[in-house]
N, CA, C and O of each residue as an XYZ file, in Angstrom:
312
protein
N       0.796     -1.188      0.014
C       0.009      0.039      0.099
C       0.889      1.306      0.046
O       1.880      1.417      0.769
N       0.529      2.192     -0.768
C       1.303      3.462     -0.956
C       0.933      4.449      0.081
O      -0.256      4.741      0.209
N       1.838      4.996      0.841
C       1.600      5.962      1.818
C       1.172      7.240      1.057
O       1.696      7.580     -0.004
N       0.110      7.973      1.719
C      -0.275      9.213      1.133
C       0.783     10.164      1.309
O       1.348     10.217      2.401
N       1.157     11.002      0.271
C       2.177     11.978      0.364
C       1.624     13.280      0.306
O       2.237     14.215      0.822
N       0.430     13.469     -0.317
C      -0.187     14.791     -0.406
C      -1.662     14.586      0.034
O      -2.357     13.768     -0.568
N      -2.123     15.265      1.005
C      -3.528     15.186      1.482
C      -4.210     16.559      1.195
O      -3.608     17.624      1.328
N      -5.471     16.464      0.803
C      -6.306     17.660      0.539
C      -7.486     17.632      1.632
O      -8.139     16.612      1.852
N      -7.686     18.815      2.273
C      -8.830     18.877      3.122
C      -9.961     19.263      2.200
O     -10.164     20.434      1.879
N     -10.710     18.219      1.771
C     -11.667     18.437      0.692
C     -12.830     19.472      1.140
O     -13.377     20.177      0.292
N     -13.149     19.528      2.369
C     -14.304     20.385      2.690
C     -13.828     21.898      2.543
O     -14.706     22.731      2.318
N     -12.497     22.319      2.654
C     -12.166     23.576      2.498
C     -11.718     24.031      1.087
O     -11.562     25.230      0.853
N     -11.527     23.146      0.212
C     -11.173     23.331     -1.174
C     -12.274     24.022     -1.986
O     -13.400     23.539     -2.108
N     -11.881     25.192     -2.538
C     -12.933     25.771     -3.383
C     -12.680     25.685     -4.868
O     -13.182     26.515     -5.626
N     -11.897     24.678     -5.314
C     -11.704     24.395     -6.634
C     -11.029     25.375     -7.529
O     -11.344     25.399     -8.719
N     -10.161     26.156     -7.074
C      -9.569     27.206     -7.817
C      -8.583     26.695     -8.902
O      -8.291     27.400     -9.868
N      -8.085     25.469     -8.720
C      -7.304     24.740     -9.642
C      -5.928     25.173     -9.868
O      -5.319     24.810    -10.874
N      -5.361     26.000     -8.901
C      -4.005     26.575     -8.915
C      -3.033     25.403     -8.643
O      -1.922     25.367     -9.171
N      -3.452     24.519     -7.869
C      -2.541     23.363     -7.580
C      -2.353     22.464     -8.813
O      -1.298     21.845     -8.952
N      -3.349     22.375     -9.713
C      -3.067     21.576    -10.916
C      -1.935     22.163    -11.766
O      -1.076     21.438    -12.268
N      -1.957     23.512    -11.917
C      -0.890     24.097    -12.731
C       0.496     24.019    -12.000
O       1.537     24.007    -12.658
N       0.495     23.971    -10.707
C       1.756     24.055     -9.964
C       2.484     22.702     -9.921
O       3.699     22.651     -9.728
N       1.722     21.603    -10.105
C       2.207     20.218     -9.985
C       3.036     19.832    -11.211
O       2.505     19.696    -12.313
N       4.390     19.650    -10.998
C       5.253     19.259    -12.111
C       5.019     17.815    -12.608
O       5.322     17.475    -13.752
N       4.455     16.960    -11.680
C       4.122     15.680    -12.109
C       2.756     15.478    -12.773
O       2.463     14.440    -13.367
N       1.949     16.514    -12.640
C       0.542     16.522    -13.378
C      -0.259     15.412    -12.760
O      -0.970     14.748    -13.515
N      -0.231     15.127    -11.465
C      -1.020     14.129    -10.827
C      -2.221     14.562    -10.158
O      -2.992     13.709     -9.720
N      -2.491     15.906    -10.016
C      -3.661     16.465     -9.307
C      -4.765     16.636    -10.429
O      -4.516     16.921    -11.600
N      -5.916     16.438     -9.938
C      -7.264     16.496    -10.887
C      -8.286     17.063     -9.925
O      -8.119     17.120     -8.707
N      -9.424     17.503    -10.618
C     -10.563     17.975     -9.804
C     -11.529     16.734     -9.831
O     -11.882     16.140    -10.850
N     -11.916     16.428     -8.470
C     -12.753     15.296     -8.341
C     -14.165     15.458     -9.017
O     -14.625     16.568     -9.284
N     -14.803     14.314     -9.268
C     -16.184     14.338     -9.838
C     -17.246     14.794     -8.882
O     -18.249     15.416     -9.228
N     -16.948     14.432     -7.626
C     -17.889     14.739     -6.560
C     -17.701     16.141     -6.095
O     -16.634     16.708     -6.333
N     -18.764     16.806     -5.377
C     -18.719     18.105     -4.823
C     -18.518     18.028     -3.316
O     -19.008     17.116     -2.649
N     -17.819     18.963     -2.820
C     -17.673     18.974     -1.268
C     -18.925     19.704     -0.793
O     -19.851     20.012     -1.544
N     -18.874     19.974      0.618
C     -20.064     20.617      1.281
C     -20.221     22.035      0.726
O     -21.371     22.473      0.699
N     -19.270     22.783      0.298
C     -19.462     24.078     -0.276
C     -19.815     24.176     -1.680
O     -19.910     25.278     -2.221
N     -20.033     22.994     -2.354
C     -20.486     22.985     -3.724
C     -19.424     23.080     -4.736
O     -19.716     23.391     -5.890
N     -18.170     22.826     -4.375
C     -17.016     22.776     -5.397
C     -16.519     21.522     -5.581
O     -16.600     20.685     -4.682
N     -15.928     21.244     -6.814
C     -15.265     19.962     -7.047
C     -13.838     20.128     -6.325
O     -13.090     21.048     -6.655
N     -13.508     19.252     -5.380
C     -12.227     19.412     -4.648
C     -11.065     18.863     -5.506
O     -11.299     18.055     -6.405
N      -9.822     19.293     -5.239
C      -8.733     18.610     -5.804
C      -8.474     17.304     -5.200
O      -8.938     16.994     -4.102
N      -7.653     16.448     -5.987
C      -7.507     15.151     -5.538
C      -6.178     14.658     -6.244
O      -5.726     15.343     -7.161
N      -5.570     13.559     -5.874
C      -4.376     13.016     -6.476
C      -4.676     11.727     -7.172
O      -5.362     10.870     -6.615
N      -4.189     11.563     -8.365
C      -4.334     10.236     -9.064
C      -3.355      9.149     -8.677
O      -3.692      7.968     -8.589
N      -2.152      9.584     -8.453
C      -1.050      8.538     -8.201
C      -0.085      8.981     -7.141
O       0.943      9.574     -7.466
N      -0.378      8.712     -5.844
C       0.436      9.002     -4.773
C       1.895      8.638     -4.969
O       2.801      9.339     -4.518
N       2.080      7.611     -5.599
C       3.437      7.068     -5.735
C       4.298      8.034     -6.609
O       5.510      8.079     -6.396
N       3.765      8.770     -7.532
C       4.453      9.594     -8.377
C       4.723     10.950     -7.711
O       5.573     11.695     -8.199
N       4.019     11.306     -6.593
C       4.288     12.499     -5.939
C       5.719     12.566     -5.453
O       6.259     11.591     -4.932
N       6.358     13.784     -5.637
C       7.896     13.826     -5.267
C       8.007     14.497     -3.933
O       9.079     14.549     -3.330
N       6.859     15.027     -3.461
C       6.909     15.817     -2.213
C       7.492     17.225     -2.401
O       7.986     17.795     -1.427
N       7.460     17.796     -3.572
C       8.090     18.988     -3.791
C       7.201     20.210     -3.109
O       7.730     21.299     -2.888
N       6.015     19.987     -2.840
C       5.112     20.907     -2.072
C       4.773     22.208     -2.895
O       4.340     23.205     -2.318
N       4.970     22.179     -4.188
C       4.553     23.323     -4.987
C       3.046     23.503     -4.920
O       2.530     24.621     -4.888
N       2.411     22.458     -4.900
C       0.896     22.584     -4.923
C       0.391     23.324     -3.504
O      -0.513     24.158     -3.456
N       1.092     22.887     -2.470
C       0.685     23.457     -1.186
C       0.995     24.889     -1.065
O       0.288     25.652     -0.406
N       2.117     25.277     -1.740
C       2.544     26.729     -1.677
C       1.666     27.667     -2.624
O       1.649     28.892     -2.509
N       1.002     27.012     -3.487
C       0.150     27.736     -4.392
C      -1.308     27.818     -3.860
O      -2.100     28.648     -4.306
N      -1.612     26.975     -2.943
C      -3.050     26.968     -2.405
C      -3.281     28.202     -1.545
O      -2.583     28.408     -0.552
N      -4.253     29.020     -1.918
C      -4.585     30.133     -1.119
C      -5.338     29.840      0.185
O      -5.326     30.680      1.085
N      -5.980     28.701      0.316
C      -6.774     28.246      1.426
C      -6.112     27.263      2.348
O      -6.771     26.729      3.240
N      -4.808     26.994      2.170
C      -4.132     26.020      2.962
C      -4.852     24.730      3.167
O      -5.058     24.191      4.254
N      -5.215     24.295      1.974
C      -6.024     22.940      1.978
C      -5.064     21.710      1.877
O      -5.446     20.581      2.188
N      -3.838     21.970      1.440
C      -2.901     20.784      1.023
C      -1.895     20.681      2.061
O      -1.309     21.679      2.481
N      -1.644     19.358      2.547
C      -0.572     19.038      3.293
C       0.239     18.028      2.587
O      -0.283     17.047      2.058
N       1.625     18.274      2.569
C       2.542     17.342      1.858
C       3.464     16.705      2.997
O       4.010     17.353      3.889
N       3.540     15.345      2.815
C       4.464     14.553      3.671
C       5.535     14.003      2.831
O       5.281     13.272      1.874
N       6.763     14.349      3.179
C       7.897     13.947      2.422
C       8.448     12.749      2.958
O       8.473     12.598      4.179
N       8.962     11.748      2.069
C       9.464     10.480      2.611
C      10.701     10.746      3.352
O      11.398     11.693      2.986
N      11.059     10.021      4.354
C      12.410     10.225      5.059
C      13.531      9.829      4.179
O      13.507      8.772      3.549
N      14.457     10.622      4.134
C      15.672     10.458      3.353
C      16.656      9.827      4.346
O      16.729     10.227      5.509
N      17.438      8.796      3.842
C      18.474      8.312      4.720
C      19.553      9.352      5.008
O      19.967     10.141      4.159
N      19.981      9.290      6.291
C      21.082     10.310      6.618
C      22.424      9.802      6.195
O      22.772      8.621      6.195
N      23.149     10.861      5.826
C      24.591     10.551      5.304
C      25.516     10.424      6.524
O      25.528     11.291      7.397
N      26.277      9.349      6.570
C      27.184      9.170      7.650
C      28.353     10.269      7.473
O      28.836     10.458      6.357
N      28.752     10.918      8.492
C      29.825     11.796      8.508
C      31.026     11.198      9.121
O      30.995     10.784     10.280
N      32.113     11.137      8.362
C      33.351     10.531      8.857
C      34.387     11.354      9.192
O      35.442     10.878      9.611
């Protein structure tokens, strides 16, 4: 099972689509269903392709997006 790397708080999304243009991987789309505010919320098609760049979260005016980056192995200092 793939860990979620980017999460959208669907109830707060107003469907502005700024995150779609910001995503270099082009994995964000507008969902078919509507949220409680009557907007189509943003969602991710393929969590595994998300690089954790957080460009989508930086573009979001409503702070709807949370990005989790995979842990990187630490380099040993000798």
